[in-house]
C-alpha positions as CSV (number, residue, x, y, z in Angstrom):
1,X,-42.4,-91.0,41.8
2,X,-39.1,-89.5,40.6
3,X,-38.6,-88.0,44.1
4,X,-39.1,-91.4,45.7
5,X,-36.6,-93.0,43.3
6,X,-34.1,-90.2,43.9
7,X,-34.5,-90.5,47.7
8,X,-33.8,-94.2,47.5
9,X,-30.8,-93.7,45.2
10,X,-29.3,-91.1,47.6
11,X,-29.6,-93.3,50.7
12,X,-26.3,-94.0,52.5
13,X,-24.7,-97.4,51.6
14,X,-25.2,-98.9,55.1
15,X,-28.9,-98.0,55.1
16,X,-29.3,-99.7,51.7
17,X,-27.8,-102.8,53.2
18,X,-30.2,-102.7,56.1
19,X,-33.1,-102.3,53.7
20,X,-31.8,-105.4,51.8
21,X,-32.3,-107.7,54.8
22,X,-35.1,-110.3,54.7
23,X,-38.7,-109.2,55.0
24,X,-37.8,-105.5,54.7
25,X,-36.3,-106.0,51.3
26,X,-39.5,-107.1,49.7
27,X,-41.3,-104.0,50.7
28,X,-38.6,-101.4,50.4
29,X,-36.8,-102.4,47.2
30,X,-40.0,-103.8,45.6
31,X,-41.7,-100.4,46.0
32,X,-38.5,-98.8,44.7
33,X,-38.6,-100.9,41.5
34,X,-42.3,-100.2,41.0
35,X,-41.8,-96.4,41.4
36,X,-38.7,-96.5,39.1
37,X,-40.8,-98.4,36.5
38,X,-43.6,-95.9,36.7
39,X,-41.2,-93.0,36.4
40,X,-39.5,-94.5,33.3
41,X,-42.8,-96.0,31.9
42,X,-41.1,-99.4,32.0
43,X,-43.7,-102.1,32.2
44,X,-41.2,-104.9,32.8
45,X,-39.7,-103.1,35.8
46,X,-43.1,-102.6,37.2
47,X,-43.9,-106.3,37.0
48,X,-40.5,-107.1,38.5
49,X,-41.2,-104.8,41.3
50,X,-44.6,-106.4,42.1
51,X,-43.0,-109.9,42.0
52,X,-40.2,-108.5,44.2
53,X,-42.7,-107.4,46.9
54,X,-43.8,-111.0,47.2
55,X,-40.6,-112.9,46.6
56,X,-38.2,-110.5,48.3
57,X,-39.3,-111.8,51.6
58,X,-38.1,-115.3,50.7
59,X,-35.2,-115.3,48.3
60,X,-34.8,-112.1,46.3
61,X,-33.3,-110.3,49.3
62,X,-30.1,-112.2,48.8
63,X,-29.8,-110.8,45.2
64,X,-30.3,-107.3,46.4
65,X,-27.8,-107.7,49.2
66,X,-25.1,-109.0,46.8
67,X,-25.7,-106.3,44.2
68,X,-25.7,-103.5,46.8
69,X,-22.4,-104.8,48.2
70,X,-20.9,-105.0,44.7
71,X,-22.5,-102.1,42.8
72,X,-23.8,-99.8,45.6
73,X,-27.4,-100.2,44.3
74,X,-30.0,-102.9,44.0
75,X,-30.1,-104.0,40.4
76,X,-31.4,-107.0,38.5
77,X,-29.6,-106.1,35.3
78,X,-25.9,-105.5,35.8
């Protein structure tokens, strides 16, 4: 899981933006959050990742897009 998280963290900025677009965001960044939660043993982050997989398609993609533009990474806690 740590390799997956590291791979997502090291993606170029433009690719992170592309992955934050509707439909793709739910899968890509939802899986990233679940993997990050598993690697850190963070139950809350795992739950957020699962919710992100479903909700990322509809509304959460906008949050990821904004945080990637501002902070260079998708984050829910700034």
